[in-house]
GULOKOL-31960 format. One line per 3 residues: number of its first residue (from 1); their letters; for each residue x, z, y of C-alpha. Coordinates in nm, 4 decimals, padded with zeros to 6 digits. Layout:
<pts>
NUM> A> X/Z/Y ~ ...;
</pts>
This chain:
<pts>
1> MVA> -02.4655/-02.9006/00.1653 ~ -02.4797/-02.5194/00.1998 ~ -02.5592/-02.4039/00.5531;
4> TAE> -02.2656/-02.2594/00.7482 ~ -02.4288/-01.9158/00.7763 ~ -02.4588/-01.8957/00.3973;
7> RLV> -02.0992/-01.9745/00.3122 ~ -01.8970/-01.6906/00.1568 ~ -01.5391/-01.6091/00.0678;
10> IGL> -01.4079/-01.3439/-00.1696 ~ -01.1339/-01.1000/-00.0845 ~ -01.0002/-00.9370/-00.4005;
13> DSS> -00.8090/-00.6099/-00.3611 ~ -00.6242/-00.5151/-00.6797 ~ -00.4923/-00.1744/-00.5776;
16> TQS> -00.3118/00.0976/-00.7706 ~ -00.6164/00.2573/-00.9306 ~ -00.8999/00.0064/-00.8920;
19> TKA> -00.9981/-00.3519/-00.8180 ~ -01.2517/-00.4357/-00.5487 ~ -01.4066/-00.7806/-00.5193;
22> VAW> -01.5912/-00.8303/-00.1927 ~ -01.7906/-01.1306/-00.0724 ~ -01.7710/-01.1798/00.3063;
25> DRS> -01.9552/-01.4079/00.5440 ~ -01.8138/-01.5771/00.8546 ~ -01.8731/-01.2702/01.0740;
28> GRM> -01.6898/-01.0365/00.8352 ~ -02.0092/-00.8805/00.7041 ~ -01.9870/-00.7464/00.3494;
31> IAK> -02.2486/-00.9331/00.1439 ~ -02.1652/-00.8032/-00.2041 ~ -01.9089/-00.5773/-00.3670;
34> GDA> -01.7944/-00.5027/-00.7191 ~ -01.5293/-00.2574/-00.8312 ~ -01.3653/-00.1479/-01.1533;
37> PIQ> -01.0947/00.1085/-01.2389 ~ -00.7341/00.0454/-01.3396 ~ -00.5599/00.3002/-01.5593;
40> LLN> -00.2385/00.4524/-01.4225 ~ -00.0126/00.5992/-01.6927 ~ 00.2576/00.8645/-01.6503;
43> PRR> 00.4367/00.8569/-01.9897 ~ 00.7453/01.0533/-01.8798 ~ 00.8566/01.2508/-01.5811;
46> DQF> 00.9001/01.0227/-01.2777 ~ 00.7659/00.7161/-01.4640 ~ 00.4405/00.5376/-01.3741;
49> VQD> 00.3350/00.2253/-01.5607 ~ 00.0363/-00.0022/-01.6201 ~ -00.0661/-00.2730/-01.8628;
52> PAD> -00.1088/-00.6031/-01.6730 ~ -00.3971/-00.6813/-01.9079 ~ -00.5781/-00.3923/-01.7351;
55> WWR> -00.5330/-00.5687/-01.4014 ~ -00.7056/-00.8703/-01.5510 ~ -00.9866/-00.6755/-01.7180;
58> SCC> -01.0495/-00.4867/-01.3956 ~ -01.0376/-00.8101/-01.1936 ~ -01.2945/-00.9768/-01.4204;
61> AAL> -01.5253/-00.6749/-01.4161 ~ -01.5116/-00.6428/-01.0367 ~ -01.5748/-01.0145/-00.9849;
64> QSC> -01.8641/-01.0202/-01.2319 ~ -02.0227/-00.7212/-01.0611 ~ -01.9846/-00.8796/-00.7182;
67> LEQ> -02.1145/-01.2205/-00.8240 ~ -02.4192/-01.0744/-00.9953 ~ -02.5395/-00.9945/-00.6431;
70> VDA> -02.4943/-01.3403/-00.4851 ~ -02.5159/-01.7053/-00.5827 ~ -02.1612/-01.7977/-00.6849;
73> SRV> -02.2104/-02.1522/-00.5543 ~ -02.1999/-02.0069/-00.2013 ~ -01.8377/-01.8953/-00.2507;
76> EAM> -01.5865/-02.1419/-00.1070 ~ -01.2498/-01.9674/-00.1426 ~ -01.0713/-01.6537/-00.2599;
79> AIA> -00.7506/-01.4679/-00.1747 ~ -00.5855/-01.1694/-00.3445 ~ -00.4445/-00.8532/-00.1853;
82> HQR> -00.2709/-00.6168/-00.4246 ~ -00.0646/-00.3045/-00.4817 ~ 00.2844/-00.3761/-00.3596;
85> ETV> 00.6253/-00.3350/-00.5264 ~ 00.4685/-00.3147/-00.8730 ~ 00.6311/-00.5577/-01.1163;
88> AFL> 00.5209/-00.7173/-01.4441 ~ 00.7566/-00.8694/-01.6985 ~ 00.6146/-01.2003/-01.8259;
91> DEK> 00.7340/-01.4503/-02.0850 ~ 00.6996/-01.8289/-02.0553 ~ 00.3327/-01.8059/-02.1595;
94> AQS> 00.2631/-01.5421/-01.8914 ~ 00.2266/-01.2691/-02.1547 ~ 00.3499/-00.9201/-02.0683;
97> IYP> 00.6498/-00.8124/-02.2773 ~ 00.7078/-00.4680/-02.1199 ~ 00.4854/-00.2208/-01.9332;
100> AIV> 00.4515/-00.3070/-01.5647 ~ 00.6471/-00.0610/-01.3511 ~ 00.4333/00.0735/-01.0657;
103> WLD> 00.5587/00.1312/-00.7116 ~ 00.5221/00.5097/-00.7608 ~ 00.7856/00.5043/-01.0368;
106> ERA> 01.1106/00.6922/-00.9683 ~ 01.3282/00.6039/-01.2674 ~ 01.5662/00.3914/-01.0542;
109> RAN> 01.6933/00.6746/-00.8333 ~ 02.0553/00.6203/-00.9410 ~ 02.0240/00.2450/-00.8852;
112> VES> 01.9320/00.2972/-00.5208 ~ 02.2625/00.4741/-00.4755 ~ 02.4734/00.2311/-00.6798;
115> LSK> 02.3329/-00.0871/-00.5210 ~ 02.3657/00.0658/-00.1759 ~ 02.7345/00.1240/-00.2431;
118> SIG> 02.8040/-00.2156/-00.4003 ~ 02.6115/-00.4316/-00.1520 ~ 02.6114/-00.2094/00.1556;
121> VET> 02.3214/-00.0226/00.3139 ~ 02.3322/-00.2272/00.6337 ~ 02.3415/-00.5591/00.4440;
124> IHR> 02.0355/-00.4677/00.2378 ~ 01.8539/-00.3394/00.5453 ~ 01.9372/-00.6472/00.7564;
127> ITG> 01.8289/-00.9013/00.4944 ~ 01.5140/-00.7322/00.3639 ~ 01.3994/-00.5157/00.6547;
130> RHP> 01.4000/-00.2180/00.4186 ~ 01.6418/00.0707/00.4155 ~ 01.7508/00.1401/00.0549;
133> DLT> 01.4761/00.3451/-00.1082 ~ 01.2943/00.3894/-00.4395 ~ 00.9955/00.1774/-00.3384;
136> PTI> 01.1201/-00.1872/-00.3290 ~ 01.1217/-00.3581/-00.6676 ~ 01.4901/-00.4559/-00.6599;
139> YRL> 01.6072/-00.1143/-00.7797 ~ 01.3714/-00.1091/-01.0775 ~ 01.4872/-00.4609/-01.1681;
142> DWM> 01.8446/-00.3351/-01.1614 ~ 01.7383/-00.0419/-01.3824 ~ 01.5832/-00.2870/-01.6308;
145> HQH> 01.9007/-00.4945/-01.6345 ~ 02.1014/-00.1854/-01.7284 ~ 01.8642/00.0088/-01.9546;
148> EPE> 01.6386/-00.2574/-02.1110 ~ 01.8689/-00.5612/-02.1299 ~ 01.6725/-00.7319/-02.4086;
151> AFA> 01.3415/-00.7177/-02.2190 ~ 01.5228/-00.8190/-01.9005 ~ 01.6711/-01.1241/-02.0716;
154> RTA> 01.3359/-01.2252/-02.2281 ~ 01.1495/-01.2111/-01.8983 ~ 01.0697/-01.5569/-01.7668;
157> CFA> 00.9056/-01.4273/-01.4491 ~ 00.9299/-01.0928/-01.2735 ~ 00.5789/-01.1090/-01.1334;
160> DVQ> 00.3860/-00.9216/-00.8668 ~ 00.0145/-00.8568/-00.9189 ~ -00.0957/-01.1609/-00.7162;
163> CYL> 00.1333/-01.3859/-00.9219 ~ -00.0032/-01.2459/-01.2487 ~ -00.3702/-01.2748/-01.1505;
166> TQR> -00.3226/-01.6232/-01.0034 ~ -00.1582/-01.7298/-01.3270 ~ -00.4559/-01.5983/-01.5264;
169> LAG> -00.7057/-01.7622/-01.2891 ~ -00.5389/-02.0977/-01.2263 ~ -00.2512/-02.1508/-01.4699;
172> GPF> 00.0348/-02.3747/-01.3615 ~ 00.3760/-02.2612/-01.2384 ~ 00.4433/-01.9036/-01.1347;
175> RTG> 00.3720/-01.8685/-00.7636 ~ 00.2812/-01.6080/-00.5064 ~ 00.2721/-01.5503/-00.1305;
178> WLS> 00.5502/-01.4721/00.1139 ~ 00.3930/-01.1331/00.1649 ~ 00.4184/-01.0480/-00.2029;
181> ADS> 00.7768/-01.1725/-00.2204 ~ 00.8913/-00.9597/00.0718 ~ 00.7935/-00.6413/-00.1153;
184> VGV> 01.0435/-00.7142/-00.3928 ~ 01.3332/-00.6260/-00.1649 ~ 01.5236/-00.9431/-00.2567;
187> YDL> 01.3600/-01.1659/00.0044 ~ 01.5318/-01.2716/00.3270 ~ 01.2728/-01.2036/00.5984;
190> VEK> 01.4371/-01.4284/00.8565 ~ 01.5223/-01.7228/00.6292 ~ 01.2027/-01.6751/00.4212;
193> RWS> 01.3705/-01.7347/00.0867 ~ 01.5013/-01.5335/-00.2068 ~ 01.8430/-01.3983/-00.1027;
196> PQL> 02.1229/-01.5439/-00.3205 ~ 02.3453/-01.2442/-00.2405 ~ 02.0894/-00.9886/-00.3560;
199> LDA> 01.9824/-01.1907/-00.6587 ~ 02.3437/-01.2176/-00.7716 ~ 02.3866/-00.8399/-00.7371;
202> IGL> 02.1148/-00.7725/-00.9958 ~ 02.1909/-01.0630/-01.2292 ~ 01.8909/-01.2791/-01.1415;
205> SAD> 01.8288/-01.6375/-01.0399 ~ 01.5475/-01.7546/-00.8143 ~ 01.3852/-01.9555/-01.0957;
208> RLP> 01.2907/-01.6266/-01.2677 ~ 01.0826/-01.5204/-00.9683 ~ 00.7599/-01.6805/-00.8455;
211> DPM> 00.7662/-01.9578/-00.5869 ~ 00.6556/-01.7957/-00.2558 ~ 00.4000/-01.9730/-00.0337;
214> PPG> 00.3013/-01.9062/00.3322 ~ -00.0177/-01.7071/00.3980 ~ -00.3263/-01.9221/00.3539;
217> ERL> -00.1602/-02.1958/00.1453 ~ -00.3403/-02.3000/-00.1725 ~ -00.1967/-02.1439/-00.4879;
220> GTV> -00.4318/-02.3139/-00.7349 ~ -00.7921/-02.3458/-00.8454 ~ -01.0032/-02.1540/-01.0965;
223> RRH> -00.9959/-02.3040/-01.4468 ~ -01.3104/-02.3795/-01.6467 ~ -01.2720/-02.1101/-01.9142;
226> VAG> -01.1875/-01.8504/-01.6480 ~ -01.5100/-01.9288/-01.4629 ~ -01.6986/-01.7905/-01.7601;
229> ETG> -01.4919/-01.4702/-01.7689 ~ -01.5185/-01.3961/-01.3980 ~ -01.8354/-01.5628/-01.2716;
232> LPE> -01.6298/-01.7660/-01.0212 ~ -01.7112/-02.1350/-00.9763 ~ -01.4792/-02.3745/-01.1585;
235> GLP> -01.2369/-02.5336/-00.9133 ~ -01.2619/-02.2542/-00.6550 ~ -00.9426/-02.2608/-00.4435;
238> IFA> -00.7208/-01.9514/-00.4338 ~ -00.5142/-01.9072/-00.1183 ~ -00.1896/-01.7124/-00.0803;
241> AGG> -00.2243/-01.3546/00.0420 ~ -00.0105/-01.0527/-00.0520 ~ 00.0303/-00.6762/-00.0376;
244> DGH> -00.2655/-00.4499/00.0305 ~ -00.0813/-00.2803/00.3158 ~ -00.0169/-00.6134/00.4870;
247> YAG> -00.3820/-00.7086/00.4562 ~ -00.5159/-00.3730/00.5681 ~ -00.3428/-00.4476/00.8976;
250> LGT> -00.4976/-00.7918/00.9188 ~ -00.8406/-00.6576/00.8198 ~ -00.8337/-00.4231/01.1206;
253> DCT> -00.7181/-00.7046/01.3517 ~ -00.3851/-00.5328/01.4145 ~ -00.2437/-00.8500/01.5653;
256> VPS> -00.1262/-00.6990/01.8968 ~ 00.1628/-00.4556/01.9610 ~ -00.0510/-00.1679/02.0929;
259> RAY> -00.2828/-00.1159/01.7929 ~ -00.1683/00.0586/01.4754 ~ -00.3612/00.0858/01.1514;
262> VNL> -00.3495/00.3962/00.9336 ~ -00.4597/00.3530/00.5754 ~ -00.5265/00.6836/00.3998;
265> GTA> -00.5254/00.5601/00.0431 ~ -00.3137/00.6497/-00.2592 ~ -00.0289/00.6381/-00.0086;
268> VVS> -00.0575/00.6760/00.3688 ~ 00.0526/00.3515/00.5295 ~ 00.0637/00.2758/00.9004;
271> GVW> 00.1826/-00.0369/01.0755 ~ 00.2007/-00.2173/01.4075 ~ 00.2579/-00.5882/01.4763;
274> SPA> 00.5547/-00.7234/01.6704 ~ 00.6660/-01.0796/01.7439 ~ 01.0333/-00.9828/01.6996;
277> YRH> 01.2380/-00.9105/01.3871 ~ 01.3995/-00.5662/01.4108 ~ 01.5123/-00.3243/01.1439;
280> SRA> 01.5404/00.0509/01.1901 ~ 01.5476/00.3735/00.9917 ~ 01.2225/00.4629/01.1715;
283> WRT> 01.0214/00.2024/00.9772 ~ 01.0442/-00.0758/00.7229 ~ 00.9933/-00.4324/00.8427;
286> LLA> 00.7463/-00.6687/00.6736 ~ 00.6298/-01.0215/00.7287 ~ 00.2947/-01.0196/00.9087;
289> AQG> -00.0182/-01.1302/00.7239 ~ -00.1185/-01.3542/01.0143 ~ 00.1743/-01.5811/00.9230;
292> EGY> 00.3798/-01.5163/01.2359 ~ 00.5758/-01.2134/01.3543 ~ 00.6419/-00.8902/01.1692;
295> IYE> 00.4883/-00.5533/01.0896 ~ 00.6801/-00.2303/01.1521 ~ 00.5443/-00.0043/00.8821;
298> SVL> 00.5739/00.3629/00.7958 ~ 00.4884/00.4894/00.4477 ~ 00.4182/00.8320/00.3027;
301> RTG> 00.4181/00.7785/-00.0736 ~ 00.1635/01.0541/-00.1389 ~ -00.1722/01.0428/00.0378;
304> SFL> -00.4969/01.0697/-00.1568 ~ -00.2710/01.0795/-00.4640 ~ -00.1633/01.4276/-00.3516;
307> VNW> -00.5155/01.5376/-00.2574 ~ -00.6468/01.4278/-00.5977 ~ -00.3523/01.5909/-00.7767;
310> FVD> -00.4238/01.9233/-00.6092 ~ -00.7960/01.9100/-00.6847 ~ -00.7425/01.8136/-01.0490;
313> QFV> -00.4721/02.0716/-01.1121 ~ -00.5954/02.3750/-00.9194 ~ -00.9698/02.3478/-00.8524;
316> PEG> -01.2081/02.4305/-01.1425 ~ -01.3491/02.1109/-01.2980 ~ -01.1468/01.9043/-01.0500;
319> RKD> -01.2931/01.5667/-00.9581 ~ -01.5438/01.5983/-01.2420 ~ -01.7405/01.8132/-00.9988;
322> PSV> -01.9159/01.5608/-00.7690 ~ -01.9440/01.8186/-00.4901 ~ -01.5796/01.9272/-00.4921;
325> FRR> -01.4611/01.7366/-00.1834 ~ -01.7721/01.8208/00.0171 ~ -01.7248/02.1927/-00.0572;
328> LEA> -01.3517/02.1914/00.0188 ~ -01.4028/01.9942/00.3384 ~ -01.6717/02.2347/00.4620;
331> AAQ> -01.4561/02.5390/00.3880 ~ -01.1465/02.3795/00.5450 ~ -01.3382/02.3108/00.8677;
334> DIP> -01.3635/02.6863/00.9239 ~ -00.9886/02.7456/00.8833 ~ -00.7847/02.7384/01.2066;
337> IGC> -00.5115/02.4870/01.2869 ~ -00.2006/02.5918/01.0945 ~ -00.3979/02.7275/00.7977;
340> DGL> -00.3232/03.0923/00.8751 ~ 00.0511/03.0304/00.8434 ~ 00.0506/02.7846/00.5497;
343> LIQ> 00.2510/02.4618/00.5909 ~ 00.3010/02.1837/00.3351 ~ 00.5638/01.9091/00.3320;
346> PYW> 00.3917/01.6306/00.1314 ~ 00.7013/01.4689/-00.0209 ~ 00.5903/01.4946/-00.3844;
349> SGV> 00.7538/01.1573/-00.4510 ~ 01.0569/01.1433/-00.2231 ~ 01.0447/01.0329/00.1385;
352> MDP> 01.0896/00.6954/00.3004 ~ 01.1045/00.6730/00.6803 ~ 01.2544/00.8397/00.8691;
355> YWD> 01.4767/01.0326/00.6221 ~ 01.5124/00.7847/00.3309 ~ 01.5783/01.0591/00.0777;
358> VNA> 01.4887/00.9899/-00.2854 ~ 01.5555/01.3552/-00.3714 ~ 01.3084/01.4996/-00.1214;
361> RGV> 01.0275/01.6989/-00.2786 ~ 00.7127/01.8796/-00.1780 ~ 00.7454/02.2148/-00.0072;
364> TFG> 00.4717/02.4769/00.0273 ~ 00.5816/02.7237/00.2934 ~ 00.4315/03.0483/00.4143;
367> QSG> 00.1763/03.1112/00.1382 ~ 00.0377/03.4585/00.0916 ~ -00.2223/03.6377/-00.1148;
370> SHK> -00.4770/03.5723/00.1587 ~ -00.4679/03.1949/00.1124 ~ -00.7475/03.0345/-00.0882;
373> PAH> -00.7889/02.6810/-00.2302 ~ -00.9440/02.5570/00.0945 ~ -00.6308/02.6677/00.2835;
376> FYR> -00.4151/02.4547/00.0529 ~ -00.6560/02.1621/00.0822 ~ -00.6417/02.1762/00.4618;
379> AIL> -00.2647/02.2317/00.4600 ~ -00.2206/01.9141/00.2546 ~ -00.4248/01.7163/00.5072;
382> EGI> -00.2343/01.8751/00.7954 ~ 00.1006/01.7998/00.6322 ~ 00.0026/01.4364/00.5811;
385> TLD> -00.1245/01.4140/00.9396 ~ 00.1762/01.5809/01.1016 ~ 00.4060/01.3553/00.9033;
388> QVM> 00.2187/01.0477/01.0264 ~ 00.2371/01.1610/01.3902 ~ 00.6102/01.2271/01.3536;
391> RTR> 00.6607/00.8773/01.2117 ~ 00.4581/00.7112/01.4879 ~ 00.6598/00.8870/01.7566;
394> ALE> 00.9860/00.7819/01.5915 ~ 00.8634/00.4213/01.5735 ~ 00.7597/00.4191/01.9389;
397> AAS> 01.0964/00.5588/02.0477 ~ 01.3043/00.3138/01.8423 ~ 01.0979/-00.0003/01.9076;
400> GQQ> 01.0009/00.0544/02.2700 ~ 00.6406/-00.0279/02.1778 ~ 00.3694/00.2102/02.2935;
403> IDH> 00.0826/00.2541/02.0478 ~ -00.2422/00.3186/02.2340 ~ -00.4683/00.3975/01.9403;
406> YVA> -00.5054/00.3945/01.5632 ~ -00.7599/00.2168/01.3480 ~ -00.8274/00.4398/01.0456;
409> IGG> -00.9175/00.2859/00.7110 ~ -00.9165/00.3824/00.3455 ~ -01.0989/00.6624/00.1697;
412> GAG> -00.9623/00.9277/00.4044 ~ -01.1259/00.7571/00.7022 ~ -01.4545/00.8838/00.5607;
415> SPL> -01.3437/01.2442/00.6164 ~ -01.4600/01.3796/00.9558 ~ -01.2018/01.6571/00.9235;
418> WRQ> -00.9070/01.4246/00.8656 ~ -00.9908/01.1674/01.1328 ~ -01.0427/01.4354/01.3987;
421> MLA> -00.7207/01.6004/01.2828 ~ -00.5336/01.2703/01.3301 ~ -00.6814/01.2162/01.6770;
424> DAS> -00.5949/01.5723/01.7843 ~ -00.2439/01.5829/01.6358 ~ -00.1476/01.2416/01.7759;
427> DKP> -00.3376/01.2834/02.1038 ~ -00.4580/00.9248/02.0553 ~ -00.8055/00.7853/01.9943;
430> VLI> -00.8764/00.7003/01.6305 ~ -01.1062/00.4026/01.5854 ~ -01.3155/00.3970/01.2688;
433> SDT> -01.3743/00.0475/01.1399 ~ -01.7098/-00.0762/01.0140 ~ -01.5507/-00.1320/00.6733;
436> VEA> -01.3205/00.0880/00.4715 ~ -01.2365/-00.2165/00.2554 ~ -00.9837/-00.3460/00.5060;
439> SAL> -00.7428/-00.4961/00.2507 ~ -01.0222/-00.6955/00.0861 ~ -01.1403/-00.8029/00.4319;
442> GAG> -00.7888/-00.9145/00.5261 ~ -00.7755/-01.1213/00.2077 ~ -01.1193/-01.2590/00.2959;
445> MTA> -00.9929/-01.3602/00.6411 ~ -00.7082/-01.5516/00.4773 ~ -00.9505/-01.7209/00.2374;
448> AFG> -01.1732/-01.8127/00.5350 ~ -00.8762/-01.9781/00.7061 ~ -00.7851/-02.1576/00.3854;
451> AGW> -01.1435/-02.2808/00.3494 ~ -01.1235/-02.4318/00.6990 ~ -01.3625/-02.1924/00.8726;
454> FSS> -01.1023/-02.1091/01.1390 ~ -00.8017/-02.2869/01.2873 ~ -00.5648/-01.9918/01.2353;
457> IPE> -00.5484/-01.6592/01.0554 ~ -00.5489/-01.4616/01.3844 ~ -00.8665/-01.6472/01.4837;
460> AAH> -01.0231/-01.5423/01.1534 ~ -00.9136/-01.1809/01.2156 ~ -01.0660/-01.1717/01.5641;
463> AMA> -01.3950/-01.3154/01.4364 ~ -01.4315/-01.1091/01.1192 ~ -01.2856/-00.7650/01.2024;
466> GST> -01.6188/-00.6197/01.3114 ~ -01.6750/-00.3281/01.5465 ~ -01.5311/00.0228/01.5618;
469> RAV> -01.6332/00.3657/01.6900 ~ -01.3869/00.6018/01.8526 ~ -01.2915/00.9589/01.7655;
472> EPD> -01.1389/01.1087/02.0800 ~ -00.8719/01.3817/02.0745 ~ -00.9552/01.7361/02.1856;
475> ERA> -00.7084/01.8533/02.4500 ~ -00.6841/02.2157/02.3337 ~ -00.6445/02.1160/01.9687;
478> AER> -00.3785/01.8615/02.0683 ~ -00.1788/02.1379/02.2358 ~ -00.1922/02.3525/01.9202;
481> YRA> -00.0815/02.0615/01.7044 ~ 00.2135/01.9900/01.9354 ~ 00.3364/02.3428/01.8668;
484> LLA> 00.2771/02.3069/01.4918 ~ 00.4547/01.9694/01.4829 ~ 00.7642/02.1303/01.6350;
487> IYA> 00.7712/02.3725/01.3405 ~ 00.6945/02.0999/01.0855 ~ 00.9796/01.8821/01.2169;
490> ELY> 01.2286/02.1525/01.1121 ~ 01.1000/02.1851/00.7553 ~ 01.2746/01.8828/00.6024;
493> GAC> 01.6197/01.9768/00.7308 ~ 01.5776/02.3363/00.6196 ~ 01.4882/02.2383/00.2613;
496> AGI> 01.6663/01.9049/00.1981 ~ 01.9815/02.0554/00.0487 ~ 01.7887/02.2879/-00.1808;
499> NRR> 01.5722/02.0002/-00.3001 ~ 01.8774/01.7871/-00.3803 ~ 02.0275/02.0686/-00.5851;
502> LVA> 01.7002/02.1298/-00.7698 ~ 01.6655/01.7613/-00.8581 ~ 02.0212/01.7569/-00.9920;
505> FAK> 01.9588/02.0790/-01.1864 ~ 01.6397/01.9393/-01.3449 ~ 01.8173/01.6171/-01.4361;
508> GNE> 02.0835/01.8157/-01.6214 ~ 01.8144/01.9816/-01.8335 ~ 01.6486/01.6575/-01.9470;
511> PW> 01.6193/01.6396/-02.3303 ~ 01.7210/01.2705/-02.3441;
</pts>
């Protein structure tokens, strides 16, 4: 019998651009980590796709790397967090028959409008917790039904990433977690079932979607031949988890109404737990990873995606230069709040809360010949930060919940400039977690519950979340940011009509 202190679980985070496999002990200490990239393809304007086989290759590579560092016999359970709203199209043998459509994809813009009209905005919002928007999978499924009817008809399962990887690991029927199902935008969050009304609207039946399980319920066990590909022990149980955003919240122990997480990853995602189901334009409502209650979540679709885009497109050598972010960060530190009159609206991929406008676009305002790359770099970070503060204030006003502090996670939490900027602009302390791998930790907490280490998922979160250190706001900087936020809040309304006309104009010039 392995001693209690030596037991491990694996939290797997299959995100948009990489897979991370992390082995955790009972205290939430990272024992080993492996990671591997996932290719993101942009074959046409507004289209982002992946090959599900890349998810599997990346999963295997990350697991092998992780398990080279520890004795695999110590691992007792695994759970999978993953990029949300991305959908694979699988036949009866779980083979992909069409490129997986990634959550960043915008091809279904017209379907958002048409389904909203046919079903009703309030009906969709009430059932799913999500105001009609490009992000939920339902609109891309409707696009497939209309534009790729043969592939739509051949699809046996419209699968999320957890469903696909579980199928590769364990075989058996198609299944997933509640928290993966709720991202599809066809799931009734109160009844916890696929909505017959919404399924009928897009020509689907529930048997062509995975069977959703509660958080921490066993989905299957690792098959013998898969053990050789991954390094996992044969028979290892896999427990239901879900979206990376859900599990980032759990990984930071955001299980009380006063603590909000902010994940600066490919997208910027923030959420706060509530025991009550409410829906509002100020957030989208999710099922909570702890298995009870809900998360009120705000999402900016472009976070580090936008930072990386800028660096690759406009900075010599881009990310190939290993010192590029260090140099930009140092230069941006010396630029005053407001970037000498430069302001950026970071809606490169539409906007969700609070405007819900699929035609919104990025705006760079106030540039002059005196602005240098570091000004634009800082302005991007300030735009992202101001947008987050605006969203938090809207959430507090609509929900009646007061958020006392943030817990910052993701790659951006490693930036001293950004985390101080967030503390100053929000006038709230920003706690920096011991681990930036919060989604993998949240999955590990769920696996620990499934393995019987704890009596509940919240108990696992309290025990494994680790410690934090606080970044306190500066009073004078907070005052400057309040003035800048008042200007920023006017930018969307001033430009929304122009953006809509530009999108329509560009669409008329498409060569297909």
